[in-house]
N, C-alpha and C positions, 0 to 999 in steps of 0.2 A: 381331177377331169386333166389336165396335162399330161398326166402317166397313162389316160387310156388312151387320149392322142398320140403319144409316143408309140404304142402298141398297133394303132389301127388310124394312121392319119388320113387314109382314103374312105374313113366313114364320116359321111355327109350330116350325119345327126351330130356324131361325137363334135366334126367341125362348128357346127351351127351353135350348138352348146358354148362350146368355149369362146366363140365369138360374142355370144350373148354376156357371156361371164365378164369376159374383157372389157366388152361395153358398159358394162355396170360399173368394175370397177376403175376404169381410167374415164368415163365420161365423155365417151366419144361414139361416135358411129362407125359401124364396119370397121373395126380394127385391123391390121393384119396381124396374122398368125404365121409365126418363122419354126421352121421347121428345125429343130433338136436334134443332137448328135444322136440320140437314141430313137429317134422316129427314121432317123436316115439309115441308123446301123438296121432296123427292122425291114426298110424298104429294099436293102441291099441283101438282106436274109434271105427275102422274098423271091429276088430275082436271080438267088443262087451266087452271088458276088462276096463269096465268105472271106476273102482276105481286105476287102473294103468295110466290111460290116465289123470285123475283129478290131480294124482299125478306131473305126467310130466309137465300139463299144469302149476301147482301152482308153482313149480319150476322156469320152464322157466320164468314165471311172478316176480318171486322173484329177476332174473338176469335183468329181461327186462321189468319192471313194466308200461313203456308207449305204450306197443304192444298192439293195441286195438283188433286185428286179434285175438289176445290169447283170452285175454279178452270174446271175441262172442265167439270161441271155447271151452272156458269152461262152458258159460252159454249152450252151445248147448249139451254139454258132460253130463252138470246136468241133461237136459230137457231128453234125451235119457236115461240116467240112472234111471229118474225116472218113465218115461214110462214104461221101463221095468220091476220095482220094481212094479208097479201098476199092470201090467197085472199078474205078478208072485203071487202078494200078495191079489187083488180084486178078481180077475178073471172076470173083463169083457176089453172091448176094452178101450183104454187109449187116442185115437186119439184127440177125440174132446176136451178133460180137459186141455191136452199138447197143443196144437194148442192156446186154448185161453191164458192158462198162459205166452207161448212163445210169441205172436203177440201182448200181453200188453207191449213187450220192455224194460220192467223193470228187469234188469236181477240180480238185487239184490233181488228181490221179488223170481223171478225163483229160485235161490241160498235157498231162504227161505224155498221155497214150496218141493224143493229136499230134503232137510232135515229133513221137517216135515213128509214124508211118511215113516211108519215104515218098518221096514227091513221083 
């Protein structure tokens, strides 16, 4: 349930269920739900604050290096950031090149591609 919360921290049903589970586990009423780095990163990404999202995901991966979902989210964030930079600096629609790079499934190549795009 915590990973669902990470991806959709604004969902009241998820938040209520998580509170219920924490309440049962900790034997308390109305426990506080703290925002995780991953949840914060997803919110940053939704707001197109890609640099902040990337920083949060990298910090989360430093703490939890085996979280494949965070690695995928980091790659997706690099892709979204790269597409935005391409649209801003190259003045052409970038959906096709971004789809090609992302569909290759090589997240290392995606990161290299993202870092090669000029500011």
